[in-house]
N, C-alpha and C positions, 0 to 999 in steps of 0.2 A: 179412346175417345178423341175426336177431332173438334177443337173449339173454333167456332165461326162467329164473326161479328158482322152485322149489317148496319151500316151507318148512313142514313138517308133522311132528308127533311120531310119527304113525302110519305105519309102513312100508308097510302095504297101501294106505292112502289115497294116499301119495306115488306108489307104483307105478301105481295105477289112473289117477291124473291124468296121469302121464307117458305112459302108453299112449294115452290119449285125445288128448293133444296130438300125439303122433307120428302117429296116424291122421289128425288134422286137417292136419298138415304134408304128408302124402302126397296127400290130397285136393286141397289148395289149391296144392301145389307151392311152399310157402314153404320157408325155410331157417332152422331153429331150432337154437340151442345151449341145451340144457336142463341146468341144474345142480340137484342135489338137496341139500337141507339138512334135518337132523333137529332143529335147534334154532335159536332166534333168534340166539344168540351165534355159532354157526357161520356163519350168514348174514352177520352184521355184520362178521365177520373176513375175509370173502371180498374179494378185490381186484377182482372183476368189478363193472363198472357195469351193472346189469341194466336191460333195457328194460321187462320185465313181471315182476311179482313176485306169486306166489300165496302168501298168508300166512295161516296158521291163526289164528283169533281168539284161542284159548287155546293158547299154546305155552310149553313149559318150566314149566307150571303158573302162568304169569303172563299178564297182559293183553296181547294182540297189538297193541292200540292204541298202547301205549308203545313197542313195538318198531317199529311202523309210523312213529311220530313220529321215531325215530332214523334210520330208513332215509330218510325224507323229507329230513332235514337233509343226509345224505351223498349222496343221489341225488335231487335235486329234480325231475328229469324222469322218474323211473321211474314206471310205472303200477302201482299196488298194487290187487290184487283179493283181498279177504278170503274165506277159506273157513271155514265154521262149521257146527256141528251144528244151530243154531237161528238165527232172525233177531234174537235179543236183542242189543242194543247195536250193531247194524249201522249204524243211522243216526248214532250217536255217532262211529263209526269213519269214516264217509263225511264228516261235517262237520269233525271234528277233524284227521284225517290227510289229508283230501282223497283218499281212496281212490276208484278209478274205479267199483268195484262190488263185488258179493259173489256167492258161490255157496253153496248149502246142500247138505250131504252127505245122501245119496250123490249125487255128481256124475254127471250123464248127458251124453250128446252133445247132447241137446236144450237143456240148461241151459248147457253150456260153449260150444258153437259160436258162438252169437250174441255173447257177451261177448268171446271171444277174437278174433272177426272184427273187432269194433269196435276193440279194443286194438291189433291188428296194423295196422289202417288208420291209427290215430293215430300210431303209431311211424313208419310209412312216410311219412306227410305231415309228420312232425316238428312237429306242432301243439303238443306240450308244451314246445317250446323257443321259441315265438314270443310276442312282446309287442305290445300296441297301447297307444298313449298317449291319454289323455283329459285335458281341462282341468277341474280341480276348481272348486268354488264360491269357493275362495280364490285362484283364478287360478294355481294351481300345477299342474305337469304330473304326471299319474298314469300311470306305465308299469305295466300290469297283464298278467300272463301270460294269454294267450287262454283256455287250458283251466282257469283258475281261475274263469272267469265262468260263472255259471248262466244269468242273464238280465239284461236291461235293462228298466226300467220308467219310463215318462214320467209325471210328476205335477207340478202347480204350476209348469209351465214349466221344469222341471229333469228330469234323467235320473238315476235311481237304478241303480247297478251292483251287483248282488248276486253276491258271490264266495264261495268256500269259507271264507275267513277273516273277511271283514267286508263291510260295505256302504259304497259310496262315493256321493257326490253330485257330478255333473258338470254343467257348463253350456255354453252356446254351441255346442251341436250338437243338431240335430233327431233325433228317434228314427228317422225315415225315413232320414236320412243314415247313422246308425249301422247300420241294417239293411243298407244297400248295402255299407258298409265291411266288415262282419263276415260277409257271406254266404259268402265263400270259405273260412271256417273252420267252416262247418256251422251257422250261425245263420239263423234265419228269423223274420219278423214274424208272430206268431200273432194279433195284435190291434193296433189302432191305437196302443195304449199299451205294447205289449210286443214285445221281440225276444229270442228264446230260443235257447239252445245245444241243438240237437237231439240231440246226443250224451248230454245229461243228462236227456232226457225219459224218465220211468219208466213212466207210465201215460197213455193218451189217453182222456179222457172226452168227453161230448157237447159241453160248453162250457168245458172246462178241460184243461190239461196239468199233470200231477203230476210235479214235478221230482225228481231223485234225492236232493235235500236235504229233501224233504217239502213244499216250497212248492207252492201251487196258482197257476197262471198262466192268465189268460183266453185262450180260444180262440174267435175270431169264426167264425161259421158260414160266412161267405164265404171264409174263409182255411183252413178245416179240411181240405179236400181237398188243397190244395197242401202243407200241413204234413205230412199223413199220407204223401203221395207222397214227399216229400224224406226223411222219417224212414226209410221203407222202402228208399230207394236208398242212404242213408248207412250204415244199420246192419243191412241184411238179413243173415240167417243163411245159412251154407253148408249146403245140403241134401245 
């Protein structure tokens, strides 16, 4: 069973999203437990540990980013998806709270199904609870949550690990070795100097991948077809 929370001030919007999720549940034969909340306070007081949380950007007249931060402390493995009237401040929410993504109202099947498909897959694979360790340039071990990592970049014989919270520098591991190690989590080598988390690719351009945190990562022409194919297989939407 996948536990889903919908937190929104607007009753009609809550019910609309709930109905779309129930339709998705029938199509995919998933098993959802959907809880409805009309305020951030009500959500925070719930004893449920939610797998997926749809959170309105402005709730109770306050910033949903602050509420998302509190939720992240109490439920570090919950997948937060922001719901908003506009895209304003969305990137701040993604970077600060490490939300998985966002939806712009009015929500449609076309916008909802791809992101809920991805989120459900992550919950089922338990990727949000997994860590990998890397050796820092100070020879200390860095245990990093897999789904905190946006991408790896090789430069000056070192590897930069870009995460939601900060950037780490690690040594004594080749970028090609990292690519092999991280492939089971949905990572792929997009360029000889980059290994990217395909779940966090937002836009594919001719020679670049735009990540969900706004960073642009190189995409080599000879690797483009393989990267596109893996993204399609990992995050394909339900038709």
